[in-house]
C-alpha positions in Angstrom: -0.1 -0.2 0.1 1.4 3.4 -0.8 1.2 6.1 1.9 2.4 9.6 1.4 4.6 11.3 4.4 1.9 13.3 5.8 -0.5 10.5 5.9 2.4 7.9 7.2 3.0 10.2 9.9 -0.9 10.6 11.1 -1.3 7.2 11.2 1.8 6.8 13.8 0.9 9.6 15.6 -2.3 8.0 16.2 -0.7 4.5 17.3 1.3 6.7 19.4 -1.4 8.3 21.2 -2.6 4.8 22.2 0.4 4.0 23.5 0.5 7.2 25.3 -2.9 7.0 26.5 -2.1 3.3 28.0 1.0 4.5 29.8 -0.7 7.3 31.5 -3.5 5.0 32.5 -0.7 2.8 34.0 1.3 5.7 35.7 -1.5 7.3 37.3 -3.5 4.4 38.6 -6.0 4.9 41.1 -5.1 5.2 45.2 -4.7 2.0 47.1 -8.1 1.6 49.2 -7.8 0.9 52.8 -10.8 -1.6 52.7 -12.5 -3.6 50.1 -15.6 -2.1 50.9 -18.4 -4.4 51.0 -19.4 -1.6 53.4 -19.3 0.8 50.3 -22.8 -0.7 49.5 -24.6 0.5 52.7 -23.6 -2.7 55.0 -22.7 -1.8 58.4 -19.1 -2.9 59.3 -19.0 -6.5 60.9 -16.6 -6.3 64.3 -13.3 -7.7 64.3 -12.8 -12.2 64.2 -12.5 -13.0 67.8 -9.0 -13.6 68.5 -7.2 -17.1 68.4 -5.8 -19.2 71.6 -3.3 -17.2 73.0 -4.2 -14.0 71.7 -5.7 -11.3 73.5 -8.1 -8.7 71.5 -7.7 -5.0 71.1 -11.1 -4.4 70.1 -12.8 -1.8 72.1 -16.2 -0.2 72.6 -17.0 2.7 70.5 -15.5 5.6 72.7 -18.6 8.5 73.7 -18.5 11.4 71.2 -16.5 14.8 72.2 -19.0 17.4 70.2 -22.5 17.2 70.1 -22.6 19.1 66.6 -19.5 19.7 64.1 -19.7 22.1 61.8 -17.0 22.0 59.0 -16.6 25.0 56.8 -14.2 24.8 53.8 -13.7 27.7 52.0 -11.7 27.0 48.7 -8.4 28.4 47.8 -8.0 29.7 51.4 -4.3 30.4 51.9 -2.8 30.9 55.1 -1.9 34.4 54.6 -5.3 35.1 54.3 -6.1 34.2 57.8 -2.9 34.2 59.5 -1.3 37.1 57.6 -2.1 40.8 57.3 -5.3 40.1 55.5 -6.3 38.3 58.1 -6.1 40.8 60.6 -7.7 43.3 58.2 -10.6 41.2 56.6 -11.4 38.5 59.0 -11.1 40.3 62.4 -13.3 38.0 64.4 -11.6 34.7 63.4 -8.2 36.5 64.3 -9.8 37.3 67.7 -10.8 33.6 68.2 -7.3 32.8 67.3 -5.6 34.9 69.6 -8.0 34.2 72.4 -7.0 30.8 73.0 -10.3 29.1 72.0 -8.9 27.1 69.1 -6.4 24.9 67.8 -4.8 26.3 64.7 -2.0 25.5 62.6 -0.7 25.7 58.4 -1.7 22.3 56.9 0.2 21.1 53.9 -1.3 19.9 51.1 0.2 17.3 48.7 -0.1 17.6 45.1 -2.0 17.8 42.9 -3.7 20.9 44.7 -7.1 21.1 43.4 -10.6 20.4 44.8 -11.4 16.6 44.5 -8.0 14.9 45.8 -7.8 17.4 48.5 -11.5 16.3 49.7 -10.5 12.6 49.3 -7.2 13.7 51.6 -9.3 15.5 54.2 -12.0 13.0 54.4 -9.7 9.7 54.3 -6.6 10.7 55.7 -4.8 9.3 53.0 -2.8 11.0 50.0 -5.1 10.7 47.0 -3.2 9.5 43.5 -2.1 12.1 40.9 -4.6 10.7 38.3 -7.0 12.5 40.4 -6.1 15.9 38.8 -7.7 14.5 35.3 -10.8 12.8 37.0 -11.5 16.3 38.9 -13.9 17.3 36.2 -16.0 14.0 37.0 -15.4 12.6 39.9 -16.5 9.1 40.4 -18.3 7.9 44.2 -15.5 7.3 46.9 -15.3 3.9 48.1 -12.3 4.2 50.5 -12.8 4.0 54.3 -14.0 7.8 55.1 -15.4 10.2 57.7 -18.6 10.6 56.2 -19.3 7.3 55.3 -18.0 6.4 59.2 -20.6 9.0 60.2 -23.9 7.6 58.1 -22.9 4.4 59.6 -22.4 5.5 63.3 -26.4 7.1 62.4 -25.2 10.7 62.5 -27.6 13.1 60.3 -25.3 15.0 57.9 -26.4 18.2 55.8 -24.4 19.7 53.4 -24.7 22.7 51.2 -21.4 23.7 48.5 -19.5 22.1 45.8 -21.4 19.4 44.1 -18.0 17.4 43.9 -19.1 16.2 47.5 -22.2 14.9 46.0 -20.5 13.1 43.3 -18.2 11.6 45.8 -20.5 10.8 48.8 -24.0 9.8 47.0 -26.7 9.1 49.0 -24.8 10.3 52.5 -26.7 13.5 53.3 -30.1 13.8 54.7 -30.6 17.7 53.2 -27.9 18.9 50.5 -27.8 21.8 48.0 -24.6 21.4 45.4 -23.5 24.5 43.3 -21.3 23.9 40.3 -17.5 24.4 41.0 -16.1 25.1 37.3 -18.1 28.0 36.4 -15.3 30.5 37.7 -16.8 33.5 36.3 -19.9 33.5 39.7 -18.2 35.0 42.5 -21.6 35.9 44.2 -24.3 33.7 43.7 -22.5 30.6 44.3 -21.7 31.6 47.7 -25.1 33.1 48.5 -26.8 29.8 47.2 -25.0 28.2 50.5 -25.3 31.0 52.9 -29.1 31.4 52.7 -30.0 28.1 54.2 -27.8 29.1 57.1 -30.4 30.9 59.4 -32.8 27.8 59.2 -30.6 25.2 59.6 -28.9 26.6 62.7 -32.1 26.9 64.7 -32.6 23.4 63.8 -31.7 20.2 66.0 -32.3 17.4 63.7 -28.6 17.2 62.5 -25.1 16.1 63.8 -22.7 17.1 61.3 -23.1 20.5 58.8 -20.4 20.5 55.8 -20.3 23.9 54.0 -18.2 24.3 51.0 -17.7 28.1 49.5 -16.3 28.4 46.3 -16.5 32.5 45.6 -12.7 33.0 47.1 -11.5 30.2 44.7 -13.3 31.5 42.0 -12.2 35.1 42.6 -8.4 34.1 42.3 -8.7 31.9 39.0 -10.1 35.2 37.1 -8.6 37.9 39.1 -5.7 36.8 41.1 -5.1 36.8 44.9 -4.1 40.4 45.1 -7.6 41.6 43.5 -9.5 44.5 45.4 -12.0 42.0 45.4 -10.3 39.1 47.7 -10.7 41.7 50.5 -14.7 41.9 50.7 -14.9 38.0 50.2 -12.7 37.7 53.2 -15.2 39.8 55.2 -17.9 38.1 54.0 -16.4 34.7 55.2 -15.3 36.0 58.5 -19.2 37.5 59.2 -20.4 34.1 58.2 -18.0 32.0 60.9 -18.5 34.8 63.2 -22.6 33.8 62.9 -22.1 29.9 62.8 -19.7 30.1 66.3 -22.2 32.3 67.9 -25.2 30.1 66.9 -22.9 26.7 68.4 -21.9 28.8 71.5 -25.7 29.7 72.4 -26.4 25.9 72.0 -23.7 24.3 73.9 -24.4 21.8 76.9 -22.5 21.9 80.3 -21.3 18.4 79.2 -20.7 18.5 75.6 -19.5 21.3 73.6 -19.7 22.0 69.9 -16.9 22.1 67.1 -16.7 24.6 64.2 -13.5 23.5 61.4 -12.3 26.1 59.3 -10.1 24.7 56.6 -9.3 25.4 53.1 -8.7 22.3 50.4 -5.9 23.9 48.9 -4.5 27.4 48.2 -3.6 29.6 45.2 -0.5 30.6 43.6 0.7 34.2 42.8 -1.5 34.0 39.7 -4.7 33.0 40.9 -4.4 29.3 39.9 -3.7 26.1 41.8 -2.7 22.5 41.3 1.1 22.8 41.7 3.3 22.7 44.8 4.5 26.2 45.3 4.2 27.5 48.8 0.6 29.5 48.1 -0.8 26.6 46.9 0.2 23.9 49.2 -0.2 26.0 52.5 -3.5 26.1 54.0 -4.9 27.6 57.7 -6.5 24.3 59.7 -9.0 25.9 62.7 -10.5 23.8 65.3 -13.0 26.1 67.3 -14.3 25.0 70.4 -15.0 25.9 74.2 -13.5 22.8 74.8 -10.0 23.7 74.0 -9.9 26.6 77.0 -7.7 24.4 78.4 -4.5 23.3 76.9 -4.5 19.7 77.9 -2.3 18.4 75.6 -1.0 14.5 75.5 1.1 15.2 72.7 2.8 18.3 73.6 3.8 16.4 77.1 5.4 13.6 74.5 7.6 16.1 72.7 8.8 17.7 76.0 9.6 14.4 77.3 11.5 13.6 74.0 13.0 17.1 74.2 14.4 16.5 77.6 16.0 13.1 76.7 17.5 15.0 73.3 18.7 17.7 75.9 20.4 15.3 78.0 22.5 13.6 75.4 23.5 17.4 74.2 24.7 18.1 77.7 27.3 14.9 77.8 28.4 16.0 74.4 28.9 19.2 75.7 30.7 18.0 78.7 33.5 17.1 76.4 32.3 13.2 77.1 34.3 11.7 73.9 34.0 8.2 75.1 33.6 5.1 72.6 29.9 4.9 74.5 28.8 8.1 73.5 30.2 8.0 69.9 28.4 4.1 69.5 25.0 6.0 71.3 25.1 8.2 68.5 25.6 5.8 65.8 22.9 3.9 67.0 20.3 6.9 67.2 21.5 7.9 63.8 20.6 4.7 62.4 17.0 4.6 64.0 16.3 7.8 62.3 17.5 6.4 58.9 15.9 3.1 59.2 12.6 5.1 60.4 12.2 7.6 57.5 13.2 4.6 55.0 10.5 2.5 56.5 8.0 5.4 56.6 8.7 6.5 53.2 8.4 3.1 51.6 5.0 2.9 53.7 3.8 6.2 52.3 4.9 5.5 48.7 2.9 2.3 48.6 -0.2 4.0 50.3 -0.4 6.9 47.7 -0.2 4.2 44.7 0.9 1.4 42.8 2.3 1.6 39.4 0.6 -0.7 36.5 4.2 -1.8 35.4 2.0 -3.7 32.5 0.3 -1.4 31.1 3.4 1.0 31.3 5.8 -1.4 29.5 3.1 -2.2 26.6 2.6 1.4 26.3 6.5 2.3 26.2 7.1 -0.7 23.4 4.1 0.7 21.2 6.0 4.4 21.7 9.5 3.5 20.9 8.4 1.4 17.8 6.4 4.2 16.3 9.3 6.5 17.0 11.8 3.9 15.4 9.5 3.5 12.4 9.6 7.0 11.6 13.5 7.5 12.3 13.9 4.3 9.5 11.4 6.4 7.2 13.2 9.5 6.8 15.0 8.7 3.5 12.0 8.0 1.7 9.4 9.8 3.3 11.4 13.3 2.9 12.3 12.1 -1.1 10.6 14.6 -3.5 8.0 12.1 -4.1 7.3 12.0 -0.2 5.2 8.7 -0.4 6.5 5.0 -0.3 5.3 1.6 -0.1 4.2 0.2 3.5 5.0 -3.5 2.8 1.6 -4.8 4.7 1.3 -8.1 3.8 4.7 -9.8 4.3 4.4 -8.8 8.2 1.1 -9.7 8.6 1.4 -13.1 6.7 5.1 -14.1 8.1 6.1 -16.6 10.5 7.7 -13.7 12.7 4.4 -11.8 13.3 2.4 -15.2 14.3 5.1 -16.2 16.6 5.3 -12.9 18.3 1.8 -12.6 18.7 1.8 -15.9 20.5 4.5 -15.1 22.8 2.7 -11.8 23.7 -0.5 -13.8 24.4 1.5 -16.1 27.0 3.1 -13.5 28.5 -0.3 -11.7 28.8 -1.8 -15.1 30.2 1.1 -15.3 32.8 1.2 -11.6 34.1 -2.7 -11.6 34.1 -3.0 -14.7 36.5 -0.3 -14.0 38.7 -0.5 -10.0 39.1 -1.3 -9.4 42.8 -2.8 -6.0 42.2 -5.2 -4.5 39.7 -3.9 -4.0 36.2 -5.6 -2.1 33.3 -4.6 -4.1 30.8 -5.5 -7.4 32.0 -9.0 -5.5 32.5 -9.5 -5.1 29.0 -11.6 -7.8 27.0 -9.8 -10.3 25.3 -10.5 -9.1 21.7 -9.2 -5.6 22.9 -5.9 -7.1 24.1 -5.1 -9.4 21.5 -5.5 -6.5 18.8 -3.4 -4.4 20.9 -0.7 -7.5 20.8 -1.0 -7.6 17.1 -0.7 -3.9 16.3 2.8 -4.4 18.4 4.0 -7.6 16.5 3.0 -5.7 13.2 5.1 -2.5 14.0 8.0 -4.9 15.2 7.9 -6.9 11.8 7.5 -3.5 10.2 10.8 -2.3 12.1 12.8 -5.7 10.9 11.5 -5.3 7.5 12.7 -1.7 7.1 16.1 -2.3 8.5 16.4 -5.3 6.3 15.5 -3.6 3.0 18.2 -0.7 4.3 20.7 -3.3 4.3 19.5 -4.7 0.8 19.6 -1.6 -0.8 23.3 -0.9 1.0 24.7 -3.9 -1.0 23.3 -2.9 -4.3 25.4 -1.1 -7.0 24.2 2.2 -7.9 23.7 3.1 -11.9 24.8 6.6 -12.5 25.7 7.8 -9.1 25.1 11.6 -8.5 27.6 13.1 -6.5 25.9 15.1 -3.9 26.9 19.0 -3.2 25.1 18.9 0.1 26.6 19.8 3.4 25.8 20.5 6.9 25.3 24.2 7.5 24.9 25.9 10.5 20.9 25.8 10.7 21.4 21.7 10.2 24.0 21.5 13.2 22.2 23.8 15.8 18.9 21.6 14.7 20.7 18.2 15.4 22.4 19.8 18.8 19.2 21.7 20.3 16.9 18.7 19.6 19.3 16.2 21.7 20.4 18.7 24.1 16.6 19.5 25.1 15.8 15.6 25.0 18.8 15.1 27.5 17.5 18.0 29.8 14.2 16.1 30.5 16.1 13.9 33.3 16.9 16.5 35.1 14.0 17.6 37.3 15.8 21.2 37.4 15.7 21.7 33.9 12.1 20.5 33.7 11.1 23.2 36.2 12.9 25.8 33.6 12.2 24.1 30.4 11.5 27.5 29.1 15.2 28.9 29.6 16.1 25.8 27.3 13.5 27.1 24.5 14.6 30.9 24.8 17.9 29.8 24.5 17.4 27.9 21.5 15.2 30.6 19.7 18.0 33.4 20.4 20.4 31.3 19.2 18.6 30.2 15.8 18.2 34.3 15.5 22.1 34.6 15.6 22.6 31.8 13.0 19.8 32.9 10.7 21.7 36.6 11.2 25.0 34.9 10.0 23.1 33.5 7.0 21.5 36.4 5.8 24.7 38.5 6.0 26.5 35.5 3.9 23.9 36.0 1.3 23.9 39.6 1.0 27.6 40.3 1.4 29.6 37.2 1.0 27.7 35.4 -1.9 29.5 35.3 -5.2 27.9 34.8 -8.6 30.4 32.2 -9.3 29.7 30.0 -6.1 25.7 29.3 -6.4 26.3 26.3 -4.6 25.8 28.3 -1.4 22.9 30.1 -1.7 20.7 27.6 0.0 21.8 25.9 3.4 21.4 22.4 3.6 18.3 21.5 1.3 19.8 18.3 0.6 20.4 16.6 4.1 17.4 14.3 4.4 17.8 13.2 0.2 21.6 12.5 0.9 20.9 9.8 3.0 18.4 8.2 0.7 18.3 6.7 -2.7 20.8 8.2 -5.5 18.2 8.7 -7.9 16.5 11.1 -5.5 19.4 13.2 -4.7 17.9 16.0 -5.3 16.0 19.4 -4.0 12.5 18.2 -2.5 11.2 21.8 -2.2 12.7 24.3 -4.7 12.4 23.5 -8.4 14.8 22.2 -10.2 15.3 25.6 -12.4 15.8 27.2 -9.4 19.2 25.2 -8.8 20.9 26.6 -12.2 23.6 28.8 -12.1 21.6 31.7 -14.2 18.6 31.2 -11.7 20.6 31.4 -8.6 22.6 34.7 -10.1 19.5 36.3 -10.8 17.4 35.3 -7.4 20.7 36.7 -5.7 21.1 39.7 -7.6 17.5 40.6 -7.3 17.6 39.7 -3.3 20.9 41.8 -2.7 19.4 44.7 -4.7 15.9 44.8 -3.1 14.6 47.8 -1.3 14.4 45.3 1.7 17.8 44.3 2.3 18.3 46.1 5.3 15.2 45.4 6.9 16.2 41.7 6.3 19.5 42.2 7.8 18.0 43.5 10.7 14.8 41.1 11.3 16.6 38.6 13.4 17.7 41.5 15.8 14.0 42.5 15.9 12.9 39.3 16.5 15.3 39.0 19.5 14.1 42.5 21.1 10.5 40.7 20.5 11.6 37.4 22.4 13.0 39.7 24.8 9.9 41.7 25.9 7.8 38.7 25.7 10.5 37.3 28.6 9.7 40.3 30.6 5.8 39.8 30.2 5.1 36.8 32.2 8.0 35.4 35.1 7.4 31.2 34.6 9.0 28.7 35.9 9.7 27.7 39.6 13.0 29.5 40.7 12.0 33.3 39.5 7.9 32.8 39.4 7.7 34.9 42.5 9.8 38.1 40.8 7.4 41.1 39.7 7.1 40.8 36.2 5.3 43.4 33.7 2.2 41.4 33.7 2.0 41.7 37.2 2.1 45.2 37.1 -0.3 46.0 34.4 -3.2 43.5 36.2 -2.9 45.6 39.3 -6.1 47.5 39.5 -4.3 50.6 39.8 -2.9 50.7 36.2 -6.4 49.5 34.6 -6.1 52.7 32.3 -2.7 51.4 30.8 -3.6 47.9 30.6 -6.9 49.2 28.4 -4.7 51.3 26.4 -2.5 48.5 25.5 -5.3 46.0 25.2 -6.6 48.2 22.4 -3.3 48.7 20.8 -2.9 45.1 20.9 -6.3 44.2 19.2 -5.7 47.0 16.5 -2.1 45.6 15.4 -3.7 41.7 15.5 -6.2 43.2 12.7 -3.5 44.9 10.7 -1.3 41.8 10.6 -3.9 39.4 10.3 -6.3 40.9 7.4 -3.9 41.3 4.8 -4.7 38.1 3.4 -8.3 37.7 4.1 -11.3 38.2 1.9 -13.6 41.4 2.6 -16.4 39.5 4.7 -13.7 37.9 6.9 -11.9 41.1 7.3 -15.2 43.0 8.5 -16.2 39.6 10.7 -12.5 40.2 12.0 -13.1 43.7 13.1 -16.4 43.4 15.0 -14.8 40.1 16.6 -11.5 42.1 17.9 -14.3 44.9 18.9 -16.1 42.3 21.0 -13.3 40.6 22.2 -12.2 44.6 24.0 -16.1 44.9 24.8 -16.1 41.5 26.7 -13.1 42.3 28.9 -14.7 45.6 29.9 -17.7 44.0 30.7 -16.1 41.6 33.5 -13.6 44.7 34.6 -10.8 43.8 33.3 -10.7 47.1 31.1 -12.7 50.2 30.4 -13.7 52.2 27.8 -12.5 55.9 27.6 -15.6 57.2 28.4 -15.6 55.1 31.8 -14.6 56.3 35.0 -14.9 53.0 36.8 -16.1 49.3 36.4 -18.6 49.2 39.1 -21.2 47.5 36.5 -19.6 44.0 36.4 -21.3 41.3 34.4 -20.2 38.0 33.3 -20.0 39.4 29.8 -22.1 36.1 28.3 -23.1 38.3 25.5 -20.3 39.6 24.3 -18.2 36.6 24.5 -20.9 34.7 22.2 -21.0 37.8 20.0 -17.1 37.1 19.2 -17.9 33.2 18.9 -20.3 34.1 15.8 -17.8 35.8 14.1 -14.9 33.2 14.9 -17.5 30.2 13.8 -18.1 32.8 10.5 -14.6 33.4 9.7 -13.7 29.6 10.2 -16.9 28.3 8.0 -15.8 30.9 5.1 -12.2 29.2 5.2 -13.6 25.7 5.1 -15.7 26.7 2.4 -12.8 27.8 0.3 -10.6 24.5 1.2 -13.6 22.2 0.3 -13.9 24.2 -3.0 -10.2 24.1 -3.7 -10.0 20.1 -2.7 -12.8 18.7 -4.5 -14.3 21.4 -7.3 -11.5 22.6 -8.4 -7.5 22.1 -7.8 -7.0 25.9 -7.3 -3.9 26.8 -4.9 -5.0 30.4 -4.5 -8.3 29.4 -3.2 -7.0 26.8 -1.0 -4.3 29.4 0.6 -7.0 31.5 1.1 -9.2 29.4 2.7 -6.2 28.3 5.2 -5.5 31.8 6.1 -9.0 32.5 6.8 -9.1 29.6 8.9 -6.0 30.5 11.1 -7.2 34.1 11.0 -10.4 32.6 13.2 -8.4 30.9 15.3 -6.1 34.1 16.1 -9.5 35.8 16.9 -10.5 32.7 19.3 -7.2 33.5 20.8 -7.6 36.6 21.1 -10.9 36.4 23.1 -9.4 33.6 25.5 -6.3 35.3 26.3 -5.9 37.6 29.5 -5.7 41.2 28.2 -2.3 41.5 29.5 -1.2 38.9 27.3 -2.6 40.2 24.0 0.9 41.3 23.6 2.1 37.7 23.3 -0.6 37.3 20.2 0.7 40.6 18.5 4.6 39.4 18.8 3.6 35.9 17.4 2.2 37.5 14.3 4.7 40.0 13.7 7.6 37.5 14.3 5.8 34.8 11.7 5.3 37.7 9.2 9.2 39.1 9.2 10.4 35.5 8.8 8.3 34.7 6.2 9.2 37.6 4.2 12.5 38.6 5.3 13.9 35.1 6.2 12.3 32.2 5.1 11.8 33.2 1.2 14.9 34.8 0.6 17.3 32.5 2.3 15.1 29.3 0.7 15.3 27.2 3.7 13.6 23.5 2.9 10.1 22.2 4.4 12.2 20.6 7.3 14.2 23.4 8.0 11.2 25.4 8.3 9.2 23.1 9.9 11.7 22.8 13.0 12.1 26.4 13.3 8.2 26.6 13.7 8.2 24.1 16.2 10.6 25.8 18.1 9.0 29.2 18.3 5.4 27.4 19.0 7.5 25.9 21.9 9.0 29.1 23.1 5.6 30.8 22.8 4.0 28.2 24.8 5.8 29.7 27.5 6.0 33.1 26.6 2.0 32.7 27.4 3.1 32.3 31.2 2.7 28.5 31.1 5.0 25.9 32.8 5.4 22.5 33.4 3.4 23.0 36.5 -0.7 22.5 36.9 -0.8 25.7 38.5 -0.2 27.7 35.4 -3.1 26.2 33.4 -5.7 29.4 32.9 -9.2 27.3 33.6 -10.9 30.3 33.7 -10.6 30.2 29.7 -12.4 27.5 29.9 -15.8 29.1 30.8 -15.7 32.4 28.6 -19.3 32.8 27.2 -20.8 29.8 29.2 -23.7 30.2 31.9 -22.9 27.2 33.3 -20.5 24.2 33.6 -20.5 22.4 30.1 -17.7 19.8 30.6 -16.6 19.4 26.7 -16.9 23.0 25.8 -15.2 23.9 28.7 -12.4 21.1 28.1 -11.8 22.6 24.5 -11.3 26.2 25.4 -9.0 25.3 28.1 -6.8 23.3 26.1 -6.4 25.6 23.5 -5.7 28.9 25.5 -3.2 26.4 27.2 -1.5 25.4 23.8 -2.6 28.3 21.3 1.5 29.3 20.8 2.2 25.7 19.2 -1.3 25.6 17.4 -1.0 29.0 15.9 2.6 28.4 14.9 1.7 25.0 13.5 -1.1 26.2 11.4 1.0 28.9 10.3 3.2 26.2 8.8 0.7 24.9 6.6 -0.4 28.1 5.6 3.3 28.9 4.7 3.8 25.9 3.0 0.8 25.8 0.8 1.1 29.5 -0.4 4.6 28.8 -1.7 3.7 27.9 -5.3 7.7 27.7 -5.8 8.0 25.0 -3.8 7.3 21.1 -4.7 3.8 19.5 -4.3 5.4 17.5 -1.4 6.5 20.2 0.5 3.3 20.1 2.8 3.8 16.3 3.2 7.5 16.8 4.3 6.5 19.5 7.0 3.8 16.8 8.4 6.1 14.2 8.6 8.9 16.4 10.6 6.3 17.7 12.9 5.3 14.4 13.8 9.0 13.1 14.0 9.6 16.4 16.4 7.0 15.5 18.8 8.1 12.2 19.1 11.4 12.3 20.1 10.9 13.9 23.4 7.7 11.7 24.4 9.9 8.4 23.8 12.6 9.5 25.5 10.7 11.4 28.5 8.3 8.2 28.7 11.4 6.1 29.4 13.1 8.4 31.6 9.8 8.7 33.8 9.9 5.1 33.9 12.9 4.7 35.3 12.5 8.3 38.0 9.2 6.7 39.5 10.4 6.7 42.6 12.3 9.9 42.7 11.6 12.7 45.3 9.8 15.0 42.7 8.1 12.4 40.9 4.8 14.0 41.4 5.7 17.8 41.8 7.4 18.0 38.6 7.8 15.0 36.7 4.3 13.7 36.5 2.9 17.1 35.5 5.4 17.4 32.5 4.3 14.1 31.8 0.5 15.4 31.3 1.6 18.2 29.6 3.3 15.8 27.2 0.5 13.4 26.9 -2.0 16.2 25.6 0.6 17.8 23.3 0.8 14.5 21.5 -3.0 13.9 21.1 -3.3 18.1 19.7 -0.3 17.1 17.7 -2.2 14.1 16.1 -5.1 15.7 15.1 -2.9 18.7 13.9 -1.1 16.2 11.4 -4.7 14.7 10.4 -5.1 18.6 8.9 -2.2 18.6 7.4 -3.2 15.1 5.4 -6.6 16.2 5.0 -4.6 19.5 3.0 -2.0 17.3 1.4 -4.4 15.7 -1.3 -1.7 16.3 -4.2 -0.9 12.7 -5.9 2.3 11.7 -7.2 2.2 11.9 -10.7 2.2 15.9 -10.2 5.6 15.3 -8.8 8.4 15.3 -11.6 10.7 12.6 -10.8 
C-alpha cells in the first residue's frame, strides 16, 4: 500500500496516542484503598474476628462522642496568609480574635500535590494521600469507595447536611439527609455561588435534627482564578467569610450543653499561586489554614505536647553529655545507634507512604512504552523515503502480517499476557480489557515490530546493491542543521533533570535566540559574501535528508529544479541583494530578538523566579487599569492589521467586529475600561459579548472551510486553498484573542509579527527546505507556549478561559477552550506552517507532506525519551511535583499534534504524478 509522508506520519501519531494513553493509565493508577469496601454498598461494618488461643483482642467499645454538633466550613483556595497574615487581621477580625483568644487549635496545613479540589476533599475525609490521576478525574468525580469520615458518620447514625460544591455529592452519593449543590467549574461566578450556601444557614442553625453540617464556599477560588490573590475583590470576600464564621460560632456557643460542647472546623482544600491558579506545589498553593474552634479547647491539656517535652528532655541530656566533652566510645556508639534508628525509621515511613499513595501498573506502562518506541523507530527508519522528492513510499503490509515472525510474536505476547494477568497481585488495567481488545493491541505491537525489521532489512539490502549512474551530492551540513541537531539532542537530554524541567522555558528561549543569531549570519552571507560563481551556497543544507536516501532521489525536495541552475541562482541572488528590503531583512533577526526579550519580561514562569514581579503583574494591578486598557486596544488593532492582509472582505469585516467584541467582553467583566468610563462598577459575566465574538469566530472558520472544500473537491485552485487556510488561521487567532487575558494580548501580537517578518524577510530569501522551516516553527511554538505564562506545573493552566461565554459548566466546551488557550502558541505556529507551505508556489508539491512528517518526528522524539526517563525515575523525590505534571503536558501535546497532522494530511491531496521525478 502506497502512503504519502503526511498520511504515514498521521497514522504513526494515532498509534502513538494509543501508547501514550495506555502508559498514562498505568502510570496514574487509582490510590490503594484501605478497605475492599463491601461496606460501601451500605452494609454496616462487621466486628473483627475473635482472637485465637493465646491472643488478646485490642477491640474496644466505641468511645463516647467529644462534641454534640460539628460544623465544617471549607473555604476553597483559602491561603494561610489570608487568615494568619496581614489580610487576616484586616478582613477577618473575628477569626483572628478567636485564634488569639486561645479557644482554638490553629495550624498551617500542607496539602500534597495535585492541589485541586477533589483530591484534597478525598485527603481530608480519608486521611490518605490521593493519587495524581485525581487531577484528571477532578472534572468528573466518581463515588469515593475508600473508608472515610462521611461513611463512618453515616454508619454511626449521624445525620449529615451539606451545602456547597457538588463534588461532595459525586464523592458521597446518598450520604446526606439534606443537600444543595453548586457547580465548582463556573469560575466567573463570585457571588451567587456563595449566596446559595449561606441562604440555608439561618434556618439550619435553629434546627436540632442534624449532627454534622458541611459548608463548601467557592467564591474565593473563583476570584483567584479570574483576578488573582491580590485582587481588590479578595478583601470583601474574606470579610464575608468572617461574618459567616462569626454567625456559626455564636450560634454553636449559644446552644452548647455543659457536658458536651460543639466544634467548628475551618479549613481550605488548597491555596492559590501568585497568579490565582492552583494544582502545583508552590508555597502559596500547598499552605492552607486549619482551625479547630470550640470552648473545649480553653484548657491546653495536650498529651502530644507532653510527649514532645519528654523527647526534648531526652535529647537535651544527650547534648549535655556531648557538651561536657564526653568523647568516650559509649557516646560515639550511642550516636551511631540513634542515627541508624532515624535512617531506618525514615526509610520505612517513606516506603509505606509510597505504597499508600499508589501502585504503578507496570504491565500497562510497559505495553504503552513498547508501542511508543516502535513508532519512533519506524519514523526514524522512514526518513529517507518520507523526505524524498516524491514524499511517498510503499508500506509493506502483506509480508509482516503473513510472516511466521508475526505469528510467533503474537503467540509469545499472548503467553506473557496470560502469565502476568493470572499471577498479578494487584489490579492491572491492561488485564481488565477484553481478550479481543488485548489481542488487537498485541497484534499491533507485532505488526510494528515486523515493519521495523522489514525496513532495516531493506536498508541493508539497498546498501549492498551497486548504484547506476551515481550522483555526487554537493550538500553539506550548515550551521542551521548543526543547531537543529544539537538543540534537539540537548533538549531531550535535559528532560532527565528536575531543575531543567522546572525551568524548561529557559531551554527554548536559548534555542530560539541562538537560531536568530545563526539566521543573521545566513542573511549576512547571502547579502555580502555570496558570489555568483559560487551558487551552491545560495541555500543552506537543502539536501540533507535526500543525501541519506537513494541516489536516484538526490535532488532538491522543495525548490524547483530550475532554481538550482547557475543563472537562476545568480538572478535571484542579485535581485535579493538589490532589493529595497535589504536592510530590513538584515535587521529582522535582531528585531525578533528584541520581541522575544520583551515577551520574557511580560510573564515570569517556571519555579525558581516565578515569584518575581513582572510586567504582567504590574498591568493586572487595579491601579493600572487605564494602562492595561490602552495596551489591549493597541494590541487588538495590531492583530487586525497583521491578520487582515490575506482575508476576504467579508472576513475582514467579521475580524474587525470580532476584535471589537473582545474588548467589549473584557470591559464587561471589569478587566479594561472604555475611554468614557471612569470606573468599572457595572461588572457582569460578559456572556452576551463573548457569544457575539464566537459567532464571528465560527463565521470566519466556516468561510475558510468552504474555500478549502472548494479547492479540494470542485477545482484544484492553489490560491483559493491558500485563502481558505489563512481564514481558518485568522478565526483561530480571533478565538485566542478572546481567551487570552488582556495583559497577554501582546504575546499574540508578537507571534503574528514574528511570523510575518520571518516569512517575508528570512524564509523566502534564504529558501530553506520544508524540514528546516518546520523545525523552526516547532521551536517558536514551544517558546510561545512559555511566553504565554505557561509552565510545566498545573497551576499555570488558566481554567477561566474554559468558561468564557458559558452560563454554567459544560464539560466538553470547557475542556476544549481550556486546552486551546493553553496550547495556543504551538497550535498557531503549526497552522501557520501549513499556510506557509501551501502558499509557496515555488515549492515542490510534496512540501506539506514533508512538514507533516517532520512535525510528527519532532514531537515523537521527546515523548518517547521522556516516558523511558519517567519510568526509571518513578520513585524520585519530585516525581509527583515535577515529572508527573510534565508527563501530562507531553501526553496532551501528543493528542493535539495528532489532530494537527490529520489536518495536514487532509490538505495534502496532491498525487504523486504531479511530482516530477
